[in-house]
C-alpha positions as CSV (number, residue, x, y, z in Angstrom):
1,M,-25.9,-17.7,8.2
2,A,-28.3,-17.7,5.1
3,D,-29.3,-20.7,3.1
4,P,-28.7,-20.1,-0.6
5,S,-31.8,-21.7,-1.6
6,T,-33.9,-19.1,0.1
7,Y,-32.8,-16.3,-2.5
8,R,-32.0,-18.4,-5.6
9,P,-33.8,-17.0,-8.5
10,A,-36.7,-18.9,-10.2
11,P,-35.6,-21.4,-13.1
12,G,-35.4,-19.5,-16.4
13,A,-35.7,-16.2,-14.8
14,I,-31.9,-15.7,-15.2
15,P,-31.3,-14.2,-18.7
16,T,-28.5,-15.5,-20.9
17,S,-27.1,-12.5,-22.0
18,P,-23.8,-10.7,-21.0
19,G,-24.1,-8.8,-17.6
20,V,-23.0,-8.0,-14.2
21,Y,-24.2,-9.3,-11.1
22,K,-24.2,-8.1,-7.3
23,F,-24.8,-10.1,-4.1
24,R,-26.1,-8.5,-1.3
25,D,-26.3,-9.4,2.5
26,A,-29.2,-9.2,4.8
27,H,-28.5,-5.4,5.5
28,G,-28.6,-4.7,1.8
29,R,-24.7,-4.1,1.5
30,V,-23.0,-5.3,-1.8
31,I,-20.5,-7.9,-0.9
32,Y,-19.6,-9.4,-4.3
33,V,-19.6,-8.1,-7.8
34,G,-18.9,-10.3,-10.8
35,K,-19.5,-10.5,-14.6
36,A,-20.3,-13.1,-17.0
37,K,-20.8,-13.7,-20.8
38,S,-24.0,-15.5,-20.2
39,L,-25.5,-14.9,-16.7
40,R,-27.6,-17.9,-16.4
41,P,-24.9,-20.6,-16.2
42,R,-22.7,-18.3,-14.2
43,L,-25.2,-17.6,-11.4
44,S,-26.6,-21.1,-11.3
45,S,-23.2,-22.3,-10.4
46,Y,-23.3,-20.4,-7.1
47,F,-26.4,-22.6,-6.1
48,Q,-25.0,-25.9,-6.3
49,D,-24.3,-28.1,-3.4
50,L,-22.1,-26.2,-0.9
51,A,-19.7,-29.2,-0.6
52,G,-18.8,-28.5,-4.5
53,L,-18.0,-24.9,-4.0
54,H,-14.5,-23.3,-3.2
55,P,-14.7,-22.5,0.6
56,R,-14.3,-18.8,-0.2
57,T,-17.3,-19.1,-2.5
58,A,-19.3,-21.1,-0.1
59,T,-18.7,-18.4,2.5
60,M,-19.9,-15.7,0.1
61,V,-23.0,-17.4,-0.8
62,T,-24.1,-18.2,2.7
63,T,-23.4,-14.6,3.8
64,A,-25.4,-13.1,0.9
65,A,-29.2,-12.8,1.1
66,A,-30.2,-11.9,-2.3
67,V,-28.6,-11.6,-5.8
68,E,-29.4,-9.2,-8.5
69,W,-28.1,-8.5,-12.0
70,T,-27.7,-6.0,-14.9
71,V,-28.0,-6.9,-18.6
72,V,-25.5,-5.4,-20.9
73,A,-24.9,-5.4,-24.6
74,T,-21.4,-6.7,-25.0
75,E,-18.6,-8.3,-22.6
76,V,-16.6,-5.0,-22.9
77,E,-19.7,-3.2,-21.4
78,A,-19.7,-5.8,-18.7
79,L,-16.1,-5.4,-17.7
80,Q,-16.5,-1.6,-17.6
81,L,-19.4,-1.7,-15.4
82,E,-17.7,-4.6,-13.2
83,Y,-15.0,-2.1,-12.6
84,S,-17.1,0.8,-11.9
85,W,-19.4,-1.2,-9.1
86,I,-16.3,-2.6,-7.5
87,K,-14.8,1.0,-7.1
88,E,-18.4,2.4,-6.0
89,F,-19.3,-0.5,-3.5
90,D,-16.1,-1.8,-2.4
91,P,-17.3,-5.6,-1.9
92,R,-15.7,-7.6,0.8
93,F,-15.4,-10.6,-1.3
94,N,-13.9,-8.9,-4.2
95,V,-10.1,-8.9,-4.8
96,K,-8.7,-5.5,-4.0
97,Y,-5.3,-4.2,-4.7
98,R,-3.8,-2.3,-1.9
99,D,-1.5,0.4,-2.8
100,D,0.3,1.8,0.3
101,K,1.3,5.2,-1.5
102,S,0.7,7.3,-4.4
103,Y,3.4,6.9,-6.8
104,P,5.2,10.0,-8.0
105,E,5.5,11.0,-11.6
106,L,7.6,13.6,-13.4
107,A,5.2,16.0,-15.1
108,V,5.5,18.8,-17.7
109,T,2.7,21.4,-17.6
110,L,2.5,22.1,-21.6
111,D,-1.1,23.5,-21.0
112,E,0.6,26.7,-19.4
113,E,2.1,29.4,-21.1
114,Y,5.6,28.7,-19.6
115,P,5.8,25.0,-19.2
116,R,6.9,23.8,-15.7
117,V,8.8,20.4,-14.9
118,Q,7.7,19.3,-11.5
119,V,6.8,16.1,-9.4
120,M,3.2,15.2,-9.4
121,R,0.9,12.6,-7.6
122,G,-2.6,11.5,-8.2
123,A,-4.7,11.6,-11.0
124,H,-3.5,12.7,-14.4
125,K,-4.7,16.3,-15.8
126,K,-5.4,17.1,-19.4
127,G,-2.7,19.0,-21.2
128,V,0.0,17.7,-18.6
129,R,2.8,15.4,-20.1
130,Y,3.7,12.7,-17.5
131,F,6.6,10.4,-17.2
132,G,7.1,7.5,-14.9
133,P,5.8,6.5,-12.1
134,Y,9.0,6.4,-10.1
135,G,9.5,4.6,-6.8
136,H,10.7,7.7,-5.1
137,A,10.4,11.2,-5.6
138,W,14.1,11.9,-5.0
139,A,14.8,9.6,-8.1
140,I,12.9,12.2,-10.2
141,R,14.5,15.3,-8.7
142,E,18.1,13.7,-9.4
143,T,17.1,13.2,-13.1
144,V,15.8,16.6,-13.5
145,D,18.7,18.2,-11.8
146,L,21.0,16.7,-14.5
147,L,18.7,17.7,-17.4
148,L,18.2,21.3,-16.5
149,R,21.9,22.0,-17.4
150,V,20.8,21.1,-20.9
151,F,17.1,21.8,-20.9
152,P,16.9,24.9,-18.6
153,V,13.0,24.8,-18.2
154,R,11.1,26.5,-15.2
155,T,10.7,24.3,-12.2
156,C,9.4,27.1,-9.6
157,S,5.8,27.4,-8.5
158,N,3.4,30.0,-10.0
159,G,4.0,32.1,-7.0
160,V,7.6,32.3,-7.2
161,F,7.4,32.9,-11.0
162,K,5.0,35.9,-10.4
163,R,7.1,37.3,-7.9
164,A,10.3,37.3,-9.9
165,R,8.2,39.0,-12.7
166,Q,7.2,41.7,-10.3
167,I,10.7,42.5,-8.9
168,G,12.4,41.9,-12.5
169,R,15.1,39.6,-10.8
170,P,15.1,35.7,-11.3
171,C,15.7,33.2,-8.7
172,L,18.9,31.3,-8.1
173,L,18.3,28.7,-10.8
174,G,18.4,31.6,-13.3
175,Y,21.7,33.0,-12.1
176,I,23.4,29.6,-12.1
177,G,22.1,28.6,-15.7
178,K,19.6,25.8,-14.6
179,C,16.5,27.9,-15.6
180,A,16.2,30.0,-18.8
181,A,14.5,32.8,-16.7
182,P,11.3,33.3,-18.8
183,C,10.2,35.2,-15.7
184,V,12.4,38.2,-16.6
185,G,12.2,37.9,-20.5
186,K,15.6,36.2,-21.1
187,V,13.7,33.9,-23.4
188,T,10.5,34.4,-25.1
189,P,7.5,32.0,-24.6
190,E,8.1,30.3,-27.9
191,E,11.7,29.6,-27.1
192,H,11.0,28.5,-23.4
193,R,8.1,26.0,-24.9
194,A,10.7,24.5,-27.6
195,L,12.9,23.9,-24.4
196,A,10.1,22.0,-22.8
197,E,9.3,20.1,-25.9
198,D,13.0,18.9,-26.3
199,F,13.0,18.0,-22.7
200,C,10.0,15.8,-23.1
201,D,11.5,14.2,-26.5
202,F,14.5,13.3,-24.4
203,M,12.6,11.8,-21.5
204,A,10.5,9.8,-24.1
205,G,13.7,8.1,-25.3
206,R,14.5,10.1,-28.5
207,T,17.9,10.7,-27.3
208,G,20.1,9.7,-30.1
209,N,19.5,12.4,-32.6
210,Y,19.9,15.0,-29.9
211,L,23.1,13.6,-28.6
212,R,24.7,13.4,-32.1
213,R,23.6,17.1,-32.5
214,L,25.4,18.3,-29.4
215,E,28.4,16.3,-30.4
216,D,28.7,18.0,-33.8
217,E,28.2,21.3,-32.2
218,M,31.0,20.5,-29.8
219,R,33.4,19.5,-32.7
220,E,32.5,22.7,-34.7
221,A,33.2,25.0,-31.6
222,A,36.6,23.3,-31.0
223,A,37.3,23.6,-34.8
224,E,36.5,27.2,-34.5
225,L,38.8,27.7,-31.3
226,E,35.7,28.3,-29.2
227,Y,36.9,26.2,-26.3
228,E,34.6,27.6,-23.7
229,K,31.6,26.7,-25.7
230,A,32.9,23.4,-26.5
231,A,33.5,22.7,-22.8
232,R,30.1,23.5,-22.0
233,L,28.8,21.3,-24.7
234,R,31.1,18.5,-23.5
235,D,29.6,18.9,-20.1
236,D,26.1,18.9,-21.4
237,I,26.6,15.7,-23.2
238,G,28.1,14.2,-19.9
239,A,25.0,15.2,-18.1
240,L,22.6,13.7,-20.5
241,K,24.5,10.3,-20.6
242,R,24.4,10.1,-16.9
243,A,20.8,10.8,-16.8
244,M,20.4,8.0,-19.5
245,E,22.3,5.8,-17.3
246,K,19.8,5.8,-14.8
247,N,17.2,4.0,-17.4
248,A,19.2,1.7,-19.1
249,I,18.1,0.1,-22.4
250,V,16.3,-3.2,-21.9
251,L,14.3,-3.6,-25.0
252,A,15.4,-2.8,-28.6
253,D,13.6,-1.0,-31.3
254,A,12.1,1.7,-29.0
255,T,9.5,-0.6,-27.6
256,D,6.7,1.0,-25.6
257,A,5.2,-1.8,-23.3
258,D,3.9,-2.4,-19.7
259,L,5.1,-5.9,-18.2
260,L,3.0,-7.2,-15.5
261,A,4.0,-10.1,-13.2
262,L,2.6,-11.6,-9.9
263,A,3.7,-13.7,-7.1
264,E,1.1,-15.4,-4.9
265,D,0.2,-17.8,-2.2
266,E,-2.9,-19.2,-0.8
267,L,-4.0,-15.8,0.8
268,E,-2.2,-12.7,-0.9
269,A,-0.8,-11.8,-4.1
270,A,1.9,-9.1,-5.2
271,V,1.6,-7.3,-8.4
272,Q,4.7,-5.7,-10.1
273,I,4.3,-3.5,-13.3
274,F,7.2,-2.2,-15.2
275,H,6.6,0.7,-17.5
276,V,8.9,0.6,-20.5
277,R,8.8,3.6,-23.1
278,G,11.4,4.0,-25.6
279,G,13.0,0.7,-24.7
280,R,13.9,2.0,-21.3
281,V,12.4,1.2,-18.0
282,R,10.6,4.6,-17.0
283,G,8.7,3.6,-14.2
284,Q,7.8,0.8,-11.7
285,R,5.0,0.2,-9.5
286,G,3.2,-2.5,-7.4
287,W,0.3,-3.4,-5.1
288,V,-0.6,-6.3,-2.7
289,T,-4.0,-8.0,-2.7
290,D,-5.9,-10.3,-0.3
291,K,-7.2,-13.3,-2.3
292,V,-10.6,-13.0,-0.8
293,E,-12.3,-14.8,-3.8
294,D,-11.6,-18.1,-5.5
295,V,-9.4,-16.7,-8.5
296,D,-6.5,-18.0,-10.4
297,T,-3.7,-16.3,-12.0
298,A,-5.6,-15.3,-15.1
299,G,-8.2,-13.8,-12.9
300,L,-5.6,-11.9,-10.8
301,V,-4.2,-10.4,-14.2
302,E,-7.7,-9.2,-15.2
303,H,-8.3,-7.6,-11.9
304,A,-4.9,-5.9,-12.2
305,L,-5.4,-4.6,-15.6
306,Q,-8.7,-3.1,-14.4
307,Q,-7.0,-1.6,-11.5
308,L,-4.1,-0.1,-13.7
309,Y,-6.1,1.3,-16.6
310,G,-9.5,1.4,-15.4
311,G,-9.3,4.7,-13.9
312,G,-8.2,6.4,-17.1
313,S,-5.0,8.2,-15.6
314,E,-2.4,5.4,-16.8
315,P,-2.1,5.5,-20.7
316,V,-2.4,2.1,-22.3
317,P,0.8,1.2,-24.5
318,R,1.0,-0.6,-27.6
319,E,2.0,-3.9,-26.0
320,V,0.9,-5.2,-22.6
321,L,2.9,-8.1,-21.7
322,V,1.3,-10.5,-18.7
323,P,2.2,-14.0,-17.2
324,A,-1.2,-15.4,-18.1
325,L,-4.1,-14.2,-20.4
326,P,-7.5,-13.4,-18.9
327,E,-10.2,-16.1,-20.0
328,P,-11.7,-15.1,-22.3
329,D,-9.2,-12.4,-23.4
330,G,-11.3,-11.1,-26.3
331,P,-13.2,-8.4,-24.0
332,V,-10.1,-7.5,-22.3
333,R,-8.3,-6.8,-25.5
334,E,-11.3,-4.7,-27.0
335,W,-11.6,-2.8,-23.7
336,L,-7.7,-1.9,-23.7
337,A,-8.0,-0.8,-27.5
338,G,-11.0,1.4,-26.8
339,L,-9.0,3.1,-24.0
340,R,-5.9,3.5,-26.1
341,G,-7.7,4.5,-29.3
342,G,-5.7,1.9,-31.4
343,Q,-4.8,-1.8,-31.4
344,V,-3.4,-3.3,-28.3
345,D,-1.0,-6.4,-28.2
346,L,-2.1,-8.2,-25.1
347,R,0.2,-11.5,-24.8
348,V,2.5,-13.8,-22.8
349,P,6.1,-13.4,-23.8
350,Q,7.6,-16.7,-25.0
351,R,11.1,-16.0,-25.6
352,G,14.0,-13.3,-26.2
353,D,14.6,-10.0,-24.2
354,K,10.9,-9.4,-23.2
355,K,10.9,-13.0,-21.6
356,D,14.0,-12.2,-19.8
357,L,12.8,-8.8,-18.7
358,M,9.6,-10.6,-17.6
359,T,11.6,-12.9,-15.3
360,T,13.0,-9.7,-13.8
361,V,9.7,-8.4,-13.0
362,Q,8.6,-11.7,-11.7
363,R,11.5,-11.6,-9.3
364,N,10.5,-8.2,-8.0
365,A,7.1,-9.4,-7.3
366,Q,8.3,-12.3,-5.2
367,Q,10.5,-9.9,-3.3
368,A,7.7,-7.6,-2.9
369,L,5.4,-10.2,-1.4
370,A,8.3,-11.4,0.9
371,L,9.0,-7.9,2.1
372,H,5.2,-7.5,2.7
373,K,5.3,-10.4,4.9
374,T,8.3,-9.5,6.7
375,K,7.0,-6.0,7.5
376,R,4.0,-7.8,8.8
377,A,6.1,-10.1,11.0
378,A,8.2,-7.5,12.2
379,D,5.6,-5.6,13.9
380,L,5.3,-6.2,17.6
381,T,1.6,-5.4,18.1
382,T,0.8,-7.8,15.0
383,R,2.9,-10.7,16.5
384,S,1.1,-10.1,19.8
385,R,-2.3,-9.9,18.3
386,A,-1.4,-13.1,16.2
387,L,-0.1,-15.1,19.1
388,Q,-3.3,-14.0,21.1
389,E,-5.7,-15.1,18.3
390,I,-3.8,-18.7,18.2
391,A,-4.4,-19.1,21.9
392,D,-8.2,-18.1,21.8
393,A,-8.7,-20.3,18.7
394,L,-7.1,-23.2,20.1
395,E,-8.4,-22.4,23.6
396,L,-4.9,-22.5,25.1
397,D,-4.2,-21.2,29.0
398,S,-1.6,-18.8,27.5
399,V,-0.1,-17.3,24.4
400,P,2.3,-19.9,22.9
401,L,5.5,-18.0,23.2
402,R,7.5,-20.8,21.8
403,I,6.2,-22.7,18.7
404,E,8.0,-25.8,17.3
405,C,6.9,-26.9,13.8
406,F,7.6,-30.3,12.0
407,D,7.7,-31.3,8.4
408,I,8.6,-34.3,6.5
409,S,10.5,-34.3,3.1
410,H,11.4,-36.9,0.7
411,L,11.6,-37.7,-3.0
412,Q,9.3,-40.8,-3.7
413,G,10.4,-42.6,-0.6
414,E,14.1,-41.7,-1.0
415,D,16.4,-39.7,1.4
416,V,13.4,-39.2,3.9
417,V,14.3,-36.3,6.2
418,A,12.4,-34.2,8.7
419,S,12.8,-30.6,10.0
420,M,12.1,-28.8,13.3
421,V,12.0,-25.0,13.2
422,V,11.1,-22.9,16.4
423,F,9.5,-19.5,16.5
424,E,9.8,-17.7,19.8
425,D,7.6,-14.5,20.5
426,G,6.4,-14.9,16.6
427,L,10.1,-14.4,15.3
428,A,12.1,-17.4,13.9
429,R,14.9,-18.6,16.1
430,K,17.2,-20.3,13.5
431,S,19.8,-21.2,16.2
432,E,17.1,-23.5,17.5
433,Y,16.4,-25.2,14.0
434,R,17.1,-29.1,13.8
435,R,17.2,-31.7,11.1
436,F,16.4,-35.6,11.3
437,Q,17.1,-38.3,9.3
438,I,14.3,-41.0,9.3
439,K,15.9,-44.2,10.6
440,G,13.3,-46.3,11.7
441,F,12.2,-47.6,8.4
442,E,12.8,-47.3,4.8
443,G,10.1,-46.0,2.1
444,Q,7.3,-43.4,2.1
445,D,5.1,-43.1,5.1
446,D,4.7,-39.6,6.4
447,V,2.6,-40.5,9.3
448,R,5.0,-43.1,10.5
449,S,7.9,-40.7,10.0
450,M,6.0,-38.0,11.9
451,H,5.4,-40.2,14.8
452,E,9.3,-41.2,14.9
453,V,10.6,-37.6,14.7
454,I,8.2,-36.3,17.4
455,S,9.1,-39.4,19.5
456,R,13.0,-38.6,19.1
457,R,12.6,-34.8,19.8
458,F,10.9,-35.3,23.1
459,R,12.7,-38.5,24.1
460,R,16.0,-36.1,24.0
461,Y,14.0,-33.5,26.0
462,L,13.3,-36.0,28.6
463,R,16.7,-37.5,28.6
464,E,18.2,-34.0,29.0
465,R,15.7,-33.1,31.8
466,E,16.6,-36.4,33.7
467,Q,19.2,-34.7,36.0
468,T,16.4,-32.3,37.6
469,G,14.3,-35.6,38.5
470,E,11.4,-33.9,36.9
471,W,10.9,-36.5,34.3
472,A,11.8,-40.2,33.9
473,V,13.4,-41.4,30.7
474,P,11.8,-44.1,28.6
475,E,14.0,-47.1,27.9
476,D,13.7,-46.8,24.2
477,G,17.4,-46.8,23.2
478,P,19.4,-44.2,22.1
479,D,18.6,-41.8,18.9
480,E,20.6,-39.3,16.9
481,T,19.6,-36.0,15.7
482,E,21.4,-33.7,13.5
483,G,21.4,-29.9,14.3
484,P,23.6,-26.8,13.9
485,T,24.9,-26.9,17.6
486,G,26.5,-29.5,19.8
487,G,25.3,-31.2,23.0
488,G,27.6,-32.1,25.8
489,P,27.4,-32.3,29.4
490,A,24.8,-29.9,31.1
491,D,23.7,-28.8,34.1
492,A,20.3,-28.9,35.9
493,D,19.0,-25.7,34.4
494,G,19.2,-27.0,30.8
495,R,22.5,-25.5,29.8
496,A,25.6,-26.9,28.6
497,E,29.0,-26.4,30.4
498,D,29.9,-23.8,27.9
499,G,27.0,-21.8,28.7
500,R,25.1,-22.6,25.5
501,P,21.5,-23.8,25.8
502,K,21.3,-27.5,25.1
503,R,19.8,-29.1,22.0
504,F,16.2,-29.8,23.3
505,A,16.2,-28.4,26.8
506,Y,13.1,-26.4,26.4
507,P,9.6,-27.7,25.4
508,P,7.4,-25.7,23.3
509,Q,4.0,-24.2,24.3
510,L,2.7,-25.1,21.1
511,L,3.6,-28.2,18.7
512,V,2.7,-27.7,15.0
513,V,2.8,-30.6,12.3
514,D,2.6,-29.9,8.7
515,G,-0.7,-32.2,7.8
516,G,-4.1,-33.1,8.7
517,Q,-5.7,-35.4,11.2
518,P,-3.3,-38.3,10.3
519,Q,-0.2,-36.4,11.1
520,V,-1.8,-34.9,14.3
521,A,-2.9,-38.3,15.5
522,A,0.6,-39.8,15.1
523,A,2.1,-36.8,16.8
524,R,-0.4,-37.1,19.6
525,R,0.2,-40.8,20.1
526,A,4.0,-40.1,20.2
527,L,3.3,-37.6,23.1
528,D,1.0,-39.9,24.9
529,E,3.6,-42.9,24.7
530,L,6.3,-40.6,26.4
531,G,3.8,-39.1,29.1
532,I,3.9,-35.7,27.8
533,D,0.5,-33.9,28.3
534,D,1.3,-30.3,28.9
535,V,2.0,-29.4,25.0
536,A,-0.6,-28.2,23.0
537,L,-0.7,-29.8,19.4
538,C,-2.2,-28.8,16.2
539,G,-1.7,-29.5,12.3
540,L,-2.0,-27.0,9.5
541,A,-3.3,-28.6,6.2
542,K,-2.2,-26.9,3.2
543,R,-5.0,-27.3,0.8
544,L,-7.9,-25.3,2.6
545,E,-5.4,-23.8,5.5
546,E,-7.4,-25.6,8.1
547,V,-6.2,-26.1,11.9
548,W,-6.6,-29.6,13.0
549,L,-6.7,-30.6,16.8
550,P,-6.3,-34.1,18.3
551,G,-9.4,-36.1,18.6
552,E,-11.6,-33.7,16.7
553,D,-13.4,-34.6,13.5
554,D,-14.0,-30.9,12.4
555,P,-11.1,-28.5,12.0
556,V,-10.7,-25.0,13.4
557,V,-11.0,-22.4,10.6
558,L,-9.6,-19.1,11.2
559,P,-10.8,-16.0,9.5
560,R,-8.9,-15.3,6.2
561,S,-7.6,-12.0,7.5
562,S,-6.5,-13.5,10.8
563,E,-3.0,-12.6,12.0
564,G,-2.8,-15.9,13.8
565,L,-3.4,-18.0,10.8
566,Y,-0.8,-16.0,9.0
567,L,1.7,-16.8,11.8
568,L,0.8,-20.4,11.6
569,Q,1.4,-20.3,7.8
570,R,4.8,-18.8,8.1
571,V,5.9,-21.3,10.6
572,R,4.6,-24.1,8.4
573,D,6.2,-22.7,5.3
574,E,9.6,-22.2,7.0
575,A,9.6,-25.9,8.3
576,H,8.9,-26.8,4.7
577,R,11.6,-24.8,3.1
578,F,14.2,-26.1,5.9
579,A,13.0,-29.7,5.2
580,I,13.2,-29.6,1.4
581,T,16.7,-27.8,1.6
582,Y,18.1,-30.7,3.6
583,Q,16.4,-33.2,1.6
584,R,18.0,-31.7,-1.6
585,S,21.5,-31.3,-0.1
586,K,21.4,-35.1,0.8
587,R,20.2,-36.2,-2.5
588,S,22.7,-34.0,-4.3
589,K,25.6,-35.5,-1.9
590,R,24.4,-39.1,-2.6
591,L,24.3,-38.8,-6.5
592,T,27.6,-37.1,-6.5
593,A,29.3,-39.3,-4.1
594,G,32.8,-40.7,-5.0
595,E,35.0,-43.5,-3.8
596,L,36.5,-41.3,-1.1
597,D,33.4,-40.4,0.5
598,S,32.8,-43.7,2.3
599,V,36.5,-43.8,3.8
600,P,35.9,-43.7,7.5
601,G,37.7,-40.7,9.3
602,L,38.3,-38.8,6.1
603,G,36.6,-35.6,5.9
604,E,36.0,-33.0,3.0
605,T,39.1,-31.0,3.5
606,R,41.4,-34.0,3.4
607,R,39.6,-35.7,0.4
608,Q,40.2,-32.5,-1.6
609,A,43.9,-32.2,-0.5
610,L,44.3,-36.0,-1.9
611,L,42.7,-35.2,-4.9
612,K,44.6,-32.1,-5.5
613,H,47.9,-33.6,-4.9
614,F,47.7,-36.8,-7.0
615,G,45.3,-35.2,-9.7
616,S,43.2,-38.4,-10.3
617,L,41.8,-41.3,-8.5
618,K,43.7,-43.8,-10.6
619,K,47.2,-42.1,-9.5
620,L,45.6,-42.0,-6.0
621,R,44.8,-45.8,-6.1
622,A,48.5,-46.5,-7.4
623,A,50.0,-44.5,-4.3
624,T,51.9,-46.2,-1.6
625,V,51.2,-45.4,2.1
626,D,54.3,-43.3,2.1
627,E,53.5,-41.4,-0.8
628,L,49.9,-40.7,0.9
629,C,51.8,-39.6,4.1
630,A,53.5,-37.0,2.1
631,V,50.2,-35.1,1.6
632,P,49.7,-32.5,4.1
633,G,47.2,-33.3,6.9
634,I,47.3,-37.1,6.1
635,G,48.9,-39.2,8.9
636,R,50.1,-43.0,8.7
637,R,46.9,-44.4,10.2
638,T,44.7,-42.5,7.8
639,A,47.0,-43.1,4.7
640,E,46.8,-46.8,5.7
641,T,42.9,-46.6,6.0
642,V,42.8,-44.8,2.5
643,A,45.1,-47.5,0.8
644,A,43.1,-50.3,2.3
645,A,39.8,-48.7,1.1
646,L,40.7,-48.2,-2.4
647,S,42.6,-51.4,-2.9
648,S,39.4,-53.2,-1.9
649,R,37.5,-51.4,-4.4
650,T,37.0,-52.8,-8.1
651,P,38.8,-50.7,-10.6
652,A,36.7,-48.6,-12.9
653,A,36.0,-49.8,-16.5
654,P,38.4,-48.7,-19.1
655,A,37.4,-45.3,-20.4
656,V,36.3,-45.3,-24.2
657,N,36.8,-42.5,-27.0
658,T,33.1,-42.0,-27.8
659,A,34.3,-40.4,-31.3
660,T,36.6,-43.2,-32.4
661,G,35.5,-46.2,-30.2
662,E,39.1,-46.7,-29.0
663,I,39.7,-47.8,-25.6
664,I,41.9,-45.3,-23.8
665,E,45.3,-46.5,-22.6
666,D,45.9,-47.3,-19.0
667,G,48.3,-44.6,-18.6
668,A,45.5,-42.0,-19.0
669,D,44.3,-40.3,-16.0
670,E,40.8,-40.6,-14.7
671,P,39.2,-37.2,-14.0
672,A,38.5,-36.7,-10.3
673,P,35.1,-36.7,-9.1
674,A,33.1,-33.5,-9.1
675,A,32.2,-31.9,-5.9
676,P,28.7,-32.0,-4.9
677,E,26.7,-29.0,-6.3
678,T,24.9,-28.2,-3.2
679,A,26.5,-28.8,0.3
680,P,24.3,-29.4,3.1
681,I,23.2,-26.1,4.4
682,Q,23.8,-25.0,8.0
683,E,21.4,-22.6,9.3
684,T,22.9,-19.8,11.5
685,P,21.2,-17.5,14.0
């Protein structure tokens, strides 16, 4: 690890001009490329105290052994040079977008004598008209198959075309009317080029005039009793409309725009791009990147624009809509305008259809990031490597096949709850998830809450293992825990009489808590009080993704690309999701609770039956016990309990008409209380 002071440039040696800089390691490899409006303040910021740097930046400057820079005339030149150097050197500390495939596009080779429609991938070629990109090649072929009926353009390869000219016989598409057969002279080169240009116009969104022209021709043919021609035109119109339905209009006024959205977490970001041409979504693409440098959303947007348009293969539209503007945005605007050869509107949509479409793109980015994580989690080899990396980092005797993670959730000290999630062999086991209500105290104290929930979980484990004689049960009194499955009598092998595993019959090999040193210390204290010393323990702190061990002053820092760190993050995030879902459901239920909710022995089904039968709480209060018994499912004992509970409550204040100020008569019915917006979620396997 190098000391940055050993290669820091002399004071005043760094120019104040715009430029691009490179950090190199001891072997001369470029490890980071950056640009700056003024090189001196930007480079000086890397040589401050390491404690003030972002952890990723600190790692970069201690890995580097030299820095060099190149002065340019403008910020736009700096942007272009930065992109070129990133492509050339592939620095390990720069954001790099990983595109797992080459997206197919619909191409029309207008540079040939007989233009051809085909699927193309890779860099764009001069003289070829492109549409897309598409997510799948079959989507292009379906669209082309529909349009060939109306625009019978050549789709065969050059070899097939030459062979057909030699033998004087067209291919099958020429016989069935899906090719104009220019190979055998059925149409002239000019007529065939006109077909290709009409095809391009239709794909570009200029569809209205063409459809109206076909409809006029169909009506004229029908008026002249040329029914076969009219039927053929009718079928052509239907084929065009089916092709148009595949790309529904999303923006009015024939807008040409690219919409870019991001979904990100601490280590990765997913980018999704919708290409809108003529108001229709003509293509979609996306990437996933590792956030190997300290970069915010604006920086990710700038990198994505470089990746998208820097190679010159993607045309720049008139509008580019992004979730955040690069800082500063002037050089990026000028660079895009230079690529397009005209003004480019780079902005964040604020309202209307474009804002709504941006929401859709954002949702696609979130799904892409979730799918990327799911694919990694589903790979057996990856899971095995992740478990082994965790075992090595924490110095465990064996890989932790069962991992339990705990998290605390509350809203300003109210409705304090905790969650326990279980991962076995690197996969979530939702049937083992458990939820806890914090009962030992009131108020906000995450450390004390963590101690309570860990104590309750392992106290139950010890109690359920008592029958084997392996553990002694502490005399700490009963505790209660909520969970999706029930308990019940159990035998010595840890299973209930009905064959289901008991709630807490199995201990984890690794216990993970959401938090740093205080939470880890509280969990260790709880385990020590119960005499449990064979369960490994660690905490995962959110801010820097550090792994904390009991009694250690320094955290364990797993590599950014570590599959073990990714698995720990996924376990922690799942515990957080499960806890906050439970906390929100409890808060919603508390805020929407009615007078019937606290009646003992009265469940949700019978509450709804009573309200439906009487129509209002006022009529329900006035009902006699016999009238209550008339409701299906309500017995006399329950009816007496309901009547006693409602009679002991203070009647609600009279309702007031807010328009007139009049007090509504007593005969008016009170509305029944609304049902809770969110019911408690029961996780299922």
